[in-house]
C-alpha positions in Angstrom: 8.7 -32.3 24.4 5.2 -32.5 23.1 5.4 -33.5 19.4 2.8 -30.9 18.4 5.1 -28.2 19.7 7.9 -29.7 17.5 5.7 -29.5 14.4 4.5 -26.0 15.1 7.4 -24.2 13.5 6.9 -26.2 10.3 3.1 -25.6 10.2 3.5 -21.9 11.0 6.6 -21.2 9.0 9.1 -20.1 11.6 12.2 -21.5 13.3 12.9 -21.5 17.0 15.4 -22.7 19.6 14.5 -23.6 23.2 16.2 -21.6 25.9 13.2 -20.9 27.9 15.0 -19.5 31.0 16.7 -16.8 28.9 13.6 -15.9 26.9 13.4 -13.2 24.3 16.9 -12.3 23.1 15.7 -8.8 22.1 15.9 -8.0 25.8 19.6 -8.9 25.9 22.3 -6.5 24.5 23.5 -7.6 21.1 26.9 -8.7 22.2 28.4 -12.1 23.0 29.4 -10.9 26.5 25.8 -9.9 27.3 24.5 -13.2 26.1 27.2 -15.1 28.1 26.0 -13.2 31.2 22.4 -14.1 30.4 23.3 -17.8 30.1 25.2 -17.7 33.4 22.3 -16.0 35.1 19.7 -18.4 33.7 21.7 -21.6 33.9 24.0 -21.2 36.9 24.9 -24.9 37.1 26.4 -25.0 33.5 30.0 -25.9 33.2 32.2 -22.9 32.5 33.4 -24.3 29.2 29.8 -24.7 27.9 28.9 -21.0 28.5 30.7 -19.5 25.5 29.5 -22.4 23.2 25.9 -21.9 24.3 26.1 -18.1 24.1 27.6 -18.4 20.6 24.6 -20.5 19.4 22.2 -17.9 20.8 24.2 -14.9 19.4 24.4 -16.4 15.9 20.6 -17.3 16.0 19.6 -13.8 17.0 22.2 -11.6 15.3 24.1 -13.4 12.5 21.4 -15.3 10.6 20.1 -13.1 7.8 17.5 -13.0 5.0 18.4 -15.6 2.3 20.3 -17.9 4.6 19.3 -21.5 4.2 18.2 -23.6 7.2 17.7 -27.3 7.8 15.3 -28.4 10.5 15.1 -32.1 11.3 11.7 -33.0 12.8 11.7 -36.0 15.2 7.9 -36.5 15.3 7.6 -37.2 11.6 11.2 -38.0 10.8 11.4 -35.4 8.0 14.2 -33.1 7.1 12.7 -29.7 6.4 14.5 -27.1 4.3 13.8 -23.4 4.3 15.3 -20.0 3.9 15.3 -17.0 6.3 12.9 -14.3 5.0 12.9 -11.9 8.0 14.7 -10.6 11.0 14.9 -12.2 14.4 11.7 -11.7 16.4 11.4 -12.6 20.1 8.8 -14.6 21.7 5.3 -13.3 21.7 
């Protein structure tokens, strides 16, 4: 991944995870089963045991993180550990 893309969240004050084939999670129903279906559809070669794990990560990112939660973001390009707090709701890609 381009190191400038890895620094963008720090510079612009947001967090993100990279599941490009799934896209904006606001277009997926807010249930673990719906997110599992999206993972299966987007990543058909995934092992069955990985699907609930990956779906759980996406579900928690979009629906369980809340204002005030603390985050830790390790940055590979500059080897920094960045700390922050959630100050808004999940917003999909723009």
